[in-house]
PyMOL CGO cylinders between C-alpha atoms (Angstrom):
from pymol import cmd
from pymol.cgo import CYLINDER

trace = [
    CYLINDER, -1.81, -21.94, -8.03, -1.44, -18.80, -5.65, 0.3, 1, 1, 1, 1, 1, 1,
    CYLINDER, -1.44, -18.80, -5.65, -3.51, -17.09, -3.21, 0.3, 1, 1, 1, 1, 1, 1,
    CYLINDER, -3.51, -17.09, -3.21, -4.36, -13.33, -3.79, 0.3, 1, 1, 1, 1, 1, 1,
    CYLINDER, -4.36, -13.33, -3.79, -5.97, -12.54, -0.47, 0.3, 1, 1, 1, 1, 1, 1,
    CYLINDER, -5.97, -12.54, -0.47, -9.01, -13.25, 1.37, 0.3, 1, 1, 1, 1, 1, 1,
    CYLINDER, -9.01, -13.25, 1.37, -12.49, -12.23, 2.37, 0.3, 1, 1, 1, 1, 1, 1,
    CYLINDER, -12.49, -12.23, 2.37, -15.50, -13.42, 4.24, 0.3, 1, 1, 1, 1, 1, 1,
    CYLINDER, -15.50, -13.42, 4.24, -16.89, -16.71, 2.76, 0.3, 1, 1, 1, 1, 1, 1,
    CYLINDER, -16.89, -16.71, 2.76, -20.41, -15.26, 2.16, 0.3, 1, 1, 1, 1, 1, 1,
    CYLINDER, -20.41, -15.26, 2.16, -19.08, -12.28, 0.20, 0.3, 1, 1, 1, 1, 1, 1,
    CYLINDER, -19.08, -12.28, 0.20, -16.86, -14.20, -2.30, 0.3, 1, 1, 1, 1, 1, 1,
    CYLINDER, -16.86, -14.20, -2.30, -19.40, -14.14, -5.17, 0.3, 1, 1, 1, 1, 1, 1,
    CYLINDER, -19.40, -14.14, -5.17, -18.21, -16.24, -8.26, 0.3, 1, 1, 1, 1, 1, 1,
    CYLINDER, -18.21, -16.24, -8.26, -14.50, -15.59, -7.66, 0.3, 1, 1, 1, 1, 1, 1,
    CYLINDER, -14.50, -15.59, -7.66, -12.17, -18.65, -7.62, 0.3, 1, 1, 1, 1, 1, 1,
    CYLINDER, -12.17, -18.65, -7.62, -11.44, -19.62, -3.98, 0.3, 1, 1, 1, 1, 1, 1,
    CYLINDER, -11.44, -19.62, -3.98, -10.69, -22.10, -1.19, 0.3, 1, 1, 1, 1, 1, 1,
    CYLINDER, -10.69, -22.10, -1.19, -12.63, -22.16, 2.04, 0.3, 1, 1, 1, 1, 1, 1,
    CYLINDER, -12.63, -22.16, 2.04, -11.02, -21.77, 5.29, 0.3, 1, 1, 1, 1, 1, 1,
    CYLINDER, -11.02, -21.77, 5.29, -13.77, -21.85, 7.76, 0.3, 1, 1, 1, 1, 1, 1,
    CYLINDER, -13.77, -21.85, 7.76, -15.56, -18.43, 7.68, 0.3, 1, 1, 1, 1, 1, 1,
    CYLINDER, -15.56, -18.43, 7.68, -12.95, -17.10, 5.26, 0.3, 1, 1, 1, 1, 1, 1,
    CYLINDER, -12.95, -17.10, 5.26, -12.50, -17.42, 1.44, 0.3, 1, 1, 1, 1, 1, 1,
    CYLINDER, -12.50, -17.42, 1.44, -8.99, -17.48, 0.05, 0.3, 1, 1, 1, 1, 1, 1,
    CYLINDER, -8.99, -17.48, 0.05, -9.04, -16.05, -3.45, 0.3, 1, 1, 1, 1, 1, 1,
    CYLINDER, -9.04, -16.05, -3.45, -6.88, -18.04, -5.88, 0.3, 1, 1, 1, 1, 1, 1,
    CYLINDER, -6.88, -18.04, -5.88, -5.29, -17.81, -9.27, 0.3, 1, 1, 1, 1, 1, 1,
    CYLINDER, -5.29, -17.81, -9.27, -3.22, -19.64, -11.78, 0.3, 1, 1, 1, 1, 1, 1,
    CYLINDER, -3.22, -19.64, -11.78, -2.18, -16.40, -13.35, 0.3, 1, 1, 1, 1, 1, 1,
    CYLINDER, -2.18, -16.40, -13.35, 1.67, -15.52, -13.29, 0.3, 1, 1, 1, 1, 1, 1,
    CYLINDER, 1.67, -15.52, -13.29, 3.07, -12.76, -10.87, 0.3, 1, 1, 1, 1, 1, 1,
    CYLINDER, 3.07, -12.76, -10.87, 2.87, -9.91, -13.45, 0.3, 1, 1, 1, 1, 1, 1,
    CYLINDER, 2.87, -9.91, -13.45, -0.89, -10.38, -13.55, 0.3, 1, 1, 1, 1, 1, 1,
    CYLINDER, -0.89, -10.38, -13.55, -1.77, -10.46, -9.90, 0.3, 1, 1, 1, 1, 1, 1,
    CYLINDER, -1.77, -10.46, -9.90, -2.04, -6.83, -9.07, 0.3, 1, 1, 1, 1, 1, 1,
    CYLINDER, -2.04, -6.83, -9.07, -4.50, -6.52, -11.89, 0.3, 1, 1, 1, 1, 1, 1,
    CYLINDER, -4.50, -6.52, -11.89, -6.48, -9.36, -10.24, 0.3, 1, 1, 1, 1, 1, 1,
    CYLINDER, -6.48, -9.36, -10.24, -6.29, -7.75, -6.64, 0.3, 1, 1, 1, 1, 1, 1,
    CYLINDER, -6.29, -7.75, -6.64, -7.66, -4.54, -8.18, 0.3, 1, 1, 1, 1, 1, 1,
    CYLINDER, -7.66, -4.54, -8.18, -10.64, -6.56, -9.53, 0.3, 1, 1, 1, 1, 1, 1,
    CYLINDER, -10.64, -6.56, -9.53, -11.12, -8.30, -6.41, 0.3, 1, 1, 1, 1, 1, 1,
    CYLINDER, -11.12, -8.30, -6.41, -10.97, -5.00, -4.28, 0.3, 1, 1, 1, 1, 1, 1,
    CYLINDER, -10.97, -5.00, -4.28, -13.71, -3.49, -6.67, 0.3, 1, 1, 1, 1, 1, 1,
    CYLINDER, -13.71, -3.49, -6.67, -15.93, -6.50, -6.57, 0.3, 1, 1, 1, 1, 1, 1,
    CYLINDER, -15.93, -6.50, -6.57, -15.85, -7.15, -2.91, 0.3, 1, 1, 1, 1, 1, 1,
    CYLINDER, -15.85, -7.15, -2.91, -17.08, -4.92, 0.11, 0.3, 1, 1, 1, 1, 1, 1,
    CYLINDER, -17.08, -4.92, 0.11, -14.12, -6.17, 2.29, 0.3, 1, 1, 1, 1, 1, 1,
    CYLINDER, -14.12, -6.17, 2.29, -10.84, -7.55, 1.01, 0.3, 1, 1, 1, 1, 1, 1,
    CYLINDER, -10.84, -7.55, 1.01, -7.60, -8.37, 2.69, 0.3, 1, 1, 1, 1, 1, 1,
    CYLINDER, -7.60, -8.37, 2.69, -5.10, -8.45, -0.05, 0.3, 1, 1, 1, 1, 1, 1,
    CYLINDER, -5.10, -8.45, -0.05, -1.75, -10.42, 0.24, 0.3, 1, 1, 1, 1, 1, 1,
    CYLINDER, -1.75, -10.42, 0.24, 1.66, -9.32, -1.11, 0.3, 1, 1, 1, 1, 1, 1,
    CYLINDER, 1.66, -9.32, -1.11, 1.61, -9.59, -5.02, 0.3, 1, 1, 1, 1, 1, 1,
    CYLINDER, 1.61, -9.59, -5.02, 5.19, -10.76, -5.60, 0.3, 1, 1, 1, 1, 1, 1,
    CYLINDER, 5.19, -10.76, -5.60, 5.26, -13.16, -2.86, 0.3, 1, 1, 1, 1, 1, 1,
    CYLINDER, 5.26, -13.16, -2.86, 1.62, -14.49, -2.91, 0.3, 1, 1, 1, 1, 1, 1,
    CYLINDER, 1.62, -14.49, -2.91, 1.49, -17.70, -0.94, 0.3, 1, 1, 1, 1, 1, 1,
    CYLINDER, 1.49, -17.70, -0.94, 0.63, -21.19, -2.23, 0.3, 1, 1, 1, 1, 1, 1,
    CYLINDER, 0.63, -21.19, -2.23, -2.70, -22.56, -1.12, 0.3, 1, 1, 1, 1, 1, 1,
    CYLINDER, -2.70, -22.56, -1.12, -1.55, -25.12, 1.49, 0.3, 1, 1, 1, 1, 1, 1,
    CYLINDER, -1.55, -25.12, 1.49, 0.57, -22.55, 3.48, 0.3, 1, 1, 1, 1, 1, 1,
    CYLINDER, 0.57, -22.55, 3.48, -2.21, -19.78, 3.17, 0.3, 1, 1, 1, 1, 1, 1,
    CYLINDER, -2.21, -19.78, 3.17, -4.92, -22.25, 4.44, 0.3, 1, 1, 1, 1, 1, 1,
    CYLINDER, -4.92, -22.25, 4.44, -2.84, -23.35, 7.41, 0.3, 1, 1, 1, 1, 1, 1,
    CYLINDER, -2.84, -23.35, 7.41, -2.14, -19.71, 8.14, 0.3, 1, 1, 1, 1, 1, 1,
    CYLINDER, -2.14, -19.71, 8.14, -5.59, -18.49, 7.93, 0.3, 1, 1, 1, 1, 1, 1,
    CYLINDER, -5.59, -18.49, 7.93, -7.29, -21.45, 9.55, 0.3, 1, 1, 1, 1, 1, 1,
    CYLINDER, -7.29, -21.45, 9.55, -4.98, -20.93, 12.65, 0.3, 1, 1, 1, 1, 1, 1,
    CYLINDER, -4.98, -20.93, 12.65, -6.13, -17.21, 13.27, 0.3, 1, 1, 1, 1, 1, 1,
    CYLINDER, -6.13, -17.21, 13.27, -9.60, -16.87, 11.39, 0.3, 1, 1, 1, 1, 1, 1,
    CYLINDER, -9.60, -16.87, 11.39, -11.01, -14.78, 14.00, 0.3, 1, 1, 1, 1, 1, 1,
    CYLINDER, -11.01, -14.78, 14.00, -8.28, -12.32, 13.99, 0.3, 1, 1, 1, 1, 1, 1,
    CYLINDER, -8.28, -12.32, 13.99, -8.46, -12.19, 10.22, 0.3, 1, 1, 1, 1, 1, 1,
    CYLINDER, -8.46, -12.19, 10.22, -12.21, -11.61, 10.22, 0.3, 1, 1, 1, 1, 1, 1,
    CYLINDER, -12.21, -11.61, 10.22, -11.77, -8.69, 12.59, 0.3, 1, 1, 1, 1, 1, 1,
    CYLINDER, -11.77, -8.69, 12.59, -9.11, -7.15, 10.09, 0.3, 1, 1, 1, 1, 1, 1,
    CYLINDER, -9.11, -7.15, 10.09, -11.37, -7.68, 7.23, 0.3, 1, 1, 1, 1, 1, 1,
    CYLINDER, -11.37, -7.68, 7.23, -14.19, -5.84, 8.92, 0.3, 1, 1, 1, 1, 1, 1,
    CYLINDER, -14.19, -5.84, 8.92, -11.54, -2.93, 9.52, 0.3, 1, 1, 1, 1, 1, 1,
    CYLINDER, -11.54, -2.93, 9.52, -11.00, -2.87, 5.87, 0.3, 1, 1, 1, 1, 1, 1,
    CYLINDER, -11.00, -2.87, 5.87, -14.59, -2.87, 4.83, 0.3, 1, 1, 1, 1, 1, 1,
    CYLINDER, -14.59, -2.87, 4.83, -15.54, -0.47, 2.18, 0.3, 1, 1, 1, 1, 1, 1,
    CYLINDER, -15.54, -0.47, 2.18, -11.90, 1.17, 2.58, 0.3, 1, 1, 1, 1, 1, 1,
    CYLINDER, -11.90, 1.17, 2.58, -9.05, 1.74, 0.30, 0.3, 1, 1, 1, 1, 1, 1,
    CYLINDER, -9.05, 1.74, 0.30, -5.69, 3.02, 0.28, 0.3, 1, 1, 1, 1, 1, 1,
    CYLINDER, -5.69, 3.02, 0.28, -4.43, 6.27, -1.49, 0.3, 1, 1, 1, 1, 1, 1,
    CYLINDER, -4.43, 6.27, -1.49, -0.65, 6.86, -2.23, 0.3, 1, 1, 1, 1, 1, 1,
    CYLINDER, -0.65, 6.86, -2.23, 0.72, 10.32, -1.73, 0.3, 1, 1, 1, 1, 1, 1,
    CYLINDER, 0.72, 10.32, -1.73, 4.05, 11.36, -3.37, 0.3, 1, 1, 1, 1, 1, 1,
    CYLINDER, 4.05, 11.36, -3.37, 5.71, 14.61, -2.97, 0.3, 1, 1, 1, 1, 1, 1,
    CYLINDER, 5.71, 14.61, -2.97, 8.77, 15.52, -4.99, 0.3, 1, 1, 1, 1, 1, 1,
    CYLINDER, 8.77, 15.52, -4.99, 10.74, 18.64, -6.05, 0.3, 1, 1, 1, 1, 1, 1,
    CYLINDER, 10.74, 18.64, -6.05, 9.56, 20.37, -9.29, 0.3, 1, 1, 1, 1, 1, 1,
    CYLINDER, 9.56, 20.37, -9.29, 12.95, 19.93, -10.98, 0.3, 1, 1, 1, 1, 1, 1,
    CYLINDER, 12.95, 19.93, -10.98, 14.59, 16.83, -12.36, 0.3, 1, 1, 1, 1, 1, 1,
    CYLINDER, 14.59, 16.83, -12.36, 17.51, 14.91, -11.00, 0.3, 1, 1, 1, 1, 1, 1,
    CYLINDER, 17.51, 14.91, -11.00, 20.83, 17.27, -10.72, 0.3, 1, 1, 1, 1, 1, 1,
    CYLINDER, 20.83, 17.27, -10.72, 23.55, 16.91, -13.06, 0.3, 1, 1, 1, 1, 1, 1,
    CYLINDER, 23.55, 16.91, -13.06, 26.16, 14.34, -11.94, 0.3, 1, 1, 1, 1, 1, 1,
    CYLINDER, 26.16, 14.34, -11.94, 28.88, 15.74, -9.79, 0.3, 1, 1, 1, 1, 1, 1,
    CYLINDER, 28.88, 15.74, -9.79, 32.45, 16.11, -11.32, 0.3, 1, 1, 1, 1, 1, 1,
    CYLINDER, 32.45, 16.11, -11.32, 34.55, 15.92, -8.35, 0.3, 1, 1, 1, 1, 1, 1,
    CYLINDER, 34.55, 15.92, -8.35, 34.41, 14.92, -4.59, 0.3, 1, 1, 1, 1, 1, 1,
    CYLINDER, 34.41, 14.92, -4.59, 33.45, 18.41, -3.39, 0.3, 1, 1, 1, 1, 1, 1,
    CYLINDER, 33.45, 18.41, -3.39, 30.55, 18.69, -5.77, 0.3, 1, 1, 1, 1, 1, 1,
    CYLINDER, 30.55, 18.69, -5.77, 29.51, 15.31, -4.77, 0.3, 1, 1, 1, 1, 1, 1,
    CYLINDER, 29.51, 15.31, -4.77, 29.29, 15.99, -1.00, 0.3, 1, 1, 1, 1, 1, 1,
    CYLINDER, 29.29, 15.99, -1.00, 27.50, 19.56, -1.79, 0.3, 1, 1, 1, 1, 1, 1,
    CYLINDER, 27.50, 19.56, -1.79, 24.94, 17.75, -3.86, 0.3, 1, 1, 1, 1, 1, 1,
    CYLINDER, 24.94, 17.75, -3.86, 24.57, 14.88, -1.41, 0.3, 1, 1, 1, 1, 1, 1,
    CYLINDER, 24.57, 14.88, -1.41, 23.92, 17.75, 1.37, 0.3, 1, 1, 1, 1, 1, 1,
    CYLINDER, 23.92, 17.75, 1.37, 21.37, 19.32, -0.77, 0.3, 1, 1, 1, 1, 1, 1,
    CYLINDER, 21.37, 19.32, -0.77, 19.75, 16.14, -1.50, 0.3, 1, 1, 1, 1, 1, 1,
    CYLINDER, 19.75, 16.14, -1.50, 19.48, 15.33, 2.25, 0.3, 1, 1, 1, 1, 1, 1,
    CYLINDER, 19.48, 15.33, 2.25, 18.04, 18.78, 3.04, 0.3, 1, 1, 1, 1, 1, 1,
    CYLINDER, 18.04, 18.78, 3.04, 15.35, 18.51, 0.27, 0.3, 1, 1, 1, 1, 1, 1,
    CYLINDER, 15.35, 18.51, 0.27, 14.36, 15.00, 1.46, 0.3, 1, 1, 1, 1, 1, 1,
    CYLINDER, 14.36, 15.00, 1.46, 13.87, 16.21, 4.94, 0.3, 1, 1, 1, 1, 1, 1,
    CYLINDER, 13.87, 16.21, 4.94, 11.84, 19.08, 3.63, 0.3, 1, 1, 1, 1, 1, 1,
    CYLINDER, 11.84, 19.08, 3.63, 9.71, 16.81, 1.53, 0.3, 1, 1, 1, 1, 1, 1,
    CYLINDER, 9.71, 16.81, 1.53, 9.07, 14.44, 4.65, 0.3, 1, 1, 1, 1, 1, 1,
    CYLINDER, 9.07, 14.44, 4.65, 8.11, 17.15, 6.83, 0.3, 1, 1, 1, 1, 1, 1,
    CYLINDER, 8.11, 17.15, 6.83, 5.76, 18.78, 4.21, 0.3, 1, 1, 1, 1, 1, 1,
    CYLINDER, 5.76, 18.78, 4.21, 4.03, 15.62, 3.69, 0.3, 1, 1, 1, 1, 1, 1,
    CYLINDER, 4.03, 15.62, 3.69, 3.67, 14.70, 7.19, 0.3, 1, 1, 1, 1, 1, 1,
    CYLINDER, 3.67, 14.70, 7.19, 2.01, 18.16, 7.73, 0.3, 1, 1, 1, 1, 1, 1,
    CYLINDER, 2.01, 18.16, 7.73, -0.29, 17.32, 4.70, 0.3, 1, 1, 1, 1, 1, 1,
    CYLINDER, -0.29, 17.32, 4.70, -1.46, 14.16, 5.87, 0.3, 1, 1, 1, 1, 1, 1,
    CYLINDER, -1.46, 14.16, 5.87, -0.55, 13.35, 9.42, 0.3, 1, 1, 1, 1, 1, 1,
    CYLINDER, -0.55, 13.35, 9.42, -2.57, 10.08, 9.55, 0.3, 1, 1, 1, 1, 1, 1,
    CYLINDER, -2.57, 10.08, 9.55, -0.73, 8.65, 6.58, 0.3, 1, 1, 1, 1, 1, 1,
    CYLINDER, -0.73, 8.65, 6.58, 1.89, 5.88, 7.16, 0.3, 1, 1, 1, 1, 1, 1,
    CYLINDER, 1.89, 5.88, 7.16, 5.29, 6.80, 5.62, 0.3, 1, 1, 1, 1, 1, 1,
    CYLINDER, 5.29, 6.80, 5.62, 6.45, 4.50, 2.82, 0.3, 1, 1, 1, 1, 1, 1,
    CYLINDER, 6.45, 4.50, 2.82, 10.26, 3.54, 2.53, 0.3, 1, 1, 1, 1, 1, 1,
    CYLINDER, 10.26, 3.54, 2.53, 12.36, 6.08, 0.52, 0.3, 1, 1, 1, 1, 1, 1,
    CYLINDER, 12.36, 6.08, 0.52, 14.00, 5.25, -2.68, 0.3, 1, 1, 1, 1, 1, 1,
    CYLINDER, 14.00, 5.25, -2.68, 17.83, 5.74, -2.67, 0.3, 1, 1, 1, 1, 1, 1,
    CYLINDER, 17.83, 5.74, -2.67, 17.76, 6.66, -6.29, 0.3, 1, 1, 1, 1, 1, 1,
    CYLINDER, 17.76, 6.66, -6.29, 15.16, 9.36, -6.12, 0.3, 1, 1, 1, 1, 1, 1,
    CYLINDER, 15.16, 9.36, -6.12, 14.49, 12.22, -3.86, 0.3, 1, 1, 1, 1, 1, 1,
    CYLINDER, 14.49, 12.22, -3.86, 10.87, 12.16, -2.85, 0.3, 1, 1, 1, 1, 1, 1,
    CYLINDER, 10.87, 12.16, -2.85, 8.46, 11.34, 0.07, 0.3, 1, 1, 1, 1, 1, 1,
    CYLINDER, 8.46, 11.34, 0.07, 5.70, 8.79, -0.16, 0.3, 1, 1, 1, 1, 1, 1,
    CYLINDER, 5.70, 8.79, -0.16, 3.03, 7.84, 2.46, 0.3, 1, 1, 1, 1, 1, 1,
    CYLINDER, 3.03, 7.84, 2.46, -0.24, 5.88, 2.23, 0.3, 1, 1, 1, 1, 1, 1,
    CYLINDER, -0.24, 5.88, 2.23, -3.52, 6.79, 3.52, 0.3, 1, 1, 1, 1, 1, 1,
    CYLINDER, -3.52, 6.79, 3.52, -6.49, 4.34, 4.54, 0.3, 1, 1, 1, 1, 1, 1,
    CYLINDER, -6.49, 4.34, 4.54, -9.87, 5.91, 4.02, 0.3, 1, 1, 1, 1, 1, 1,
    CYLINDER, -9.87, 5.91, 4.02, -13.43, 5.20, 2.97, 0.3, 1, 1, 1, 1, 1, 1,
    CYLINDER, -13.43, 5.20, 2.97, -13.38, 4.28, -0.87, 0.3, 1, 1, 1, 1, 1, 1,
    CYLINDER, -13.38, 4.28, -0.87, -16.22, 6.57, -1.50, 0.3, 1, 1, 1, 1, 1, 1,
    CYLINDER, -16.22, 6.57, -1.50, -14.14, 9.49, -0.21, 0.3, 1, 1, 1, 1, 1, 1,
    CYLINDER, -14.14, 9.49, -0.21, -11.01, 9.00, -2.06, 0.3, 1, 1, 1, 1, 1, 1,
    CYLINDER, -11.01, 9.00, -2.06, -11.74, 11.32, -4.91, 0.3, 1, 1, 1, 1, 1, 1,
    CYLINDER, -11.74, 11.32, -4.91, -12.82, 14.00, -2.57, 0.3, 1, 1, 1, 1, 1, 1,
    CYLINDER, -12.82, 14.00, -2.57, -9.70, 13.51, -0.26, 0.3, 1, 1, 1, 1, 1, 1,
    CYLINDER, -9.70, 13.51, -0.26, -7.45, 13.88, -3.29, 0.3, 1, 1, 1, 1, 1, 1,
    CYLINDER, -7.45, 13.88, -3.29, -8.79, 17.17, -4.34, 0.3, 1, 1, 1, 1, 1, 1,
    CYLINDER, -8.79, 17.17, -4.34, -8.54, 18.59, -0.76, 0.3, 1, 1, 1, 1, 1, 1,
    CYLINDER, -8.54, 18.59, -0.76, -4.82, 17.48, -0.53, 0.3, 1, 1, 1, 1, 1, 1,
    CYLINDER, -4.82, 17.48, -0.53, -4.05, 19.03, -3.94, 0.3, 1, 1, 1, 1, 1, 1,
    CYLINDER, -4.05, 19.03, -3.94, -5.86, 22.25, -2.93, 0.3, 1, 1, 1, 1, 1, 1,
    CYLINDER, -5.86, 22.25, -2.93, -3.99, 22.44, 0.37, 0.3, 1, 1, 1, 1, 1, 1,
    CYLINDER, -3.99, 22.44, 0.37, -0.29, 21.56, -0.82, 0.3, 1, 1, 1, 1, 1, 1,
    CYLINDER, -0.29, 21.56, -0.82, 1.41, 25.01, -0.34, 0.3, 1, 1, 1, 1, 1, 1,
    CYLINDER, 1.41, 25.01, -0.34, 2.19, 26.41, -3.82, 0.3, 1, 1, 1, 1, 1, 1,
    CYLINDER, 2.19, 26.41, -3.82, 4.80, 28.63, -2.72, 0.3, 1, 1, 1, 1, 1, 1,
    CYLINDER, 4.80, 28.63, -2.72, 7.07, 25.43, -1.99, 0.3, 1, 1, 1, 1, 1, 1,
    CYLINDER, 7.07, 25.43, -1.99, 6.74, 24.71, -5.66, 0.3, 1, 1, 1, 1, 1, 1,
    CYLINDER, 6.74, 24.71, -5.66, 6.59, 20.96, -5.01, 0.3, 1, 1, 1, 1, 1, 1,
    CYLINDER, 6.59, 20.96, -5.01, 4.98, 18.34, -7.05, 0.3, 1, 1, 1, 1, 1, 1,
    CYLINDER, 4.98, 18.34, -7.05, 2.10, 16.16, -5.42, 0.3, 1, 1, 1, 1, 1, 1,
    CYLINDER, 2.10, 16.16, -5.42, 0.84, 13.13, -6.98, 0.3, 1, 1, 1, 1, 1, 1,
    CYLINDER, 0.84, 13.13, -6.98, -2.02, 11.08, -5.68, 0.3, 1, 1, 1, 1, 1, 1,
    CYLINDER, -2.02, 11.08, -5.68, -2.98, 7.60, -6.78, 0.3, 1, 1, 1, 1, 1, 1,
    CYLINDER, -2.98, 7.60, -6.78, -5.94, 5.10, -5.91, 0.3, 1, 1, 1, 1, 1, 1,
    CYLINDER, -5.94, 5.10, -5.91, -8.13, 3.68, -4.81, 0.3, 1, 1, 1, 1, 1, 1,
    CYLINDER, -8.13, 3.68, -4.81, -5.65, 0.66, -4.06, 0.3, 1, 1, 1, 1, 1, 1,
    CYLINDER, -5.65, 0.66, -4.06, -6.33, -2.46, -2.10, 0.3, 1, 1, 1, 1, 1, 1,
    CYLINDER, -6.33, -2.46, -2.10, -5.13, -1.94, 1.62, 0.3, 1, 1, 1, 1, 1, 1,
    CYLINDER, -5.13, -1.94, 1.62, -1.83, -3.71, 1.03, 0.3, 1, 1, 1, 1, 1, 1,
    CYLINDER, -1.83, -3.71, 1.03, 0.04, -1.57, 3.57, 0.3, 1, 1, 1, 1, 1, 1,
    CYLINDER, 0.04, -1.57, 3.57, -2.60, -1.28, 6.15, 0.3, 1, 1, 1, 1, 1, 1,
    CYLINDER, -2.60, -1.28, 6.15, -3.47, -5.01, 5.92, 0.3, 1, 1, 1, 1, 1, 1,
    CYLINDER, -3.47, -5.01, 5.92, -0.05, -5.84, 6.54, 0.3, 1, 1, 1, 1, 1, 1,
    CYLINDER, -0.05, -5.84, 6.54, -0.08, -3.32, 9.49, 0.3, 1, 1, 1, 1, 1, 1,
    CYLINDER, -0.08, -3.32, 9.49, -2.84, -4.74, 11.00, 0.3, 1, 1, 1, 1, 1, 1,
    CYLINDER, -2.84, -4.74, 11.00, -1.65, -8.29, 10.98, 0.3, 1, 1, 1, 1, 1, 1,
    CYLINDER, -1.65, -8.29, 10.98, 1.69, -7.26, 12.33, 0.3, 1, 1, 1, 1, 1, 1,
    CYLINDER, 1.69, -7.26, 12.33, 0.15, -5.07, 15.20, 0.3, 1, 1, 1, 1, 1, 1,
    CYLINDER, 0.15, -5.07, 15.20, -1.83, -8.12, 16.30, 0.3, 1, 1, 1, 1, 1, 1,
    CYLINDER, -1.83, -8.12, 16.30, 1.28, -10.28, 16.73, 0.3, 1, 1, 1, 1, 1, 1,
    CYLINDER, 1.28, -10.28, 16.73, 0.97, -12.23, 13.58, 0.3, 1, 1, 1, 1, 1, 1,
    CYLINDER, 0.97, -12.23, 13.58, 4.38, -11.09, 11.98, 0.3, 1, 1, 1, 1, 1, 1,
    CYLINDER, 4.38, -11.09, 11.98, 5.66, -14.71, 11.57, 0.3, 1, 1, 1, 1, 1, 1,
    CYLINDER, 5.66, -14.71, 11.57, 4.64, -16.20, 8.30, 0.3, 1, 1, 1, 1, 1, 1,
    CYLINDER, 4.64, -16.20, 8.30, 2.19, -13.59, 7.32, 0.3, 1, 1, 1, 1, 1, 1,
    CYLINDER, 2.19, -13.59, 7.32, 1.54, -13.66, 3.60, 0.3, 1, 1, 1, 1, 1, 1,
    CYLINDER, 1.54, -13.66, 3.60, 0.10, -10.27, 3.75, 0.3, 1, 1, 1, 1, 1, 1,
    CYLINDER, 0.10, -10.27, 3.75, 3.62, -8.82, 4.66, 0.3, 1, 1, 1, 1, 1, 1,
    CYLINDER, 3.62, -8.82, 4.66, 3.87, -5.33, 3.18, 0.3, 1, 1, 1, 1, 1, 1,
    CYLINDER, 3.87, -5.33, 3.18, 5.73, -4.89, -0.04, 0.3, 1, 1, 1, 1, 1, 1,
    CYLINDER, 5.73, -4.89, -0.04, 5.33, -2.63, -3.02, 0.3, 1, 1, 1, 1, 1, 1,
    CYLINDER, 5.33, -2.63, -3.02, 2.68, -3.88, -5.38, 0.3, 1, 1, 1, 1, 1, 1,
]
cmd.load_cgo(trace, "trace")
């Protein structure tokens, strides 16, 4: 059994759970590959949900101990996430990956072009969504990614707004996905509160 995340005990509905004082820890027997779908369903069903990292979802004993020791803090975080979702923004060049270099000089030239393109993407994405949190880059792909936390009801409208203001003259490709459970912001709120050690909501790609 693993724990997917937590919510207020009075809002857990019929979802399988364990009680940790005022919190319900949502549990599952499903394998890791099924946990993201379960988190999505919990997020859709609950008004406020703090998800745990999918691939490293904790076992019940560890999660219960962790949650019981900081229930007041976690209730505050759950409230910050109430009726909110994450939207992931991905900005990439319109062309595909370049041809592999044939010698050392062409490799260095390609590398410099890649670095410059990455800087341009990062700057453009920061201008588009200054409140978004940057996501770690992928060494095998030139693209910029960030994640916004916003009211769930505003996700669709915000996506349209961002698509409309993306500078067309730069010929960049903007992809938007969501609503997602607040994996990144939930982890950030826990870490900002000084709960880094042992936090099962530590950020990782879903």
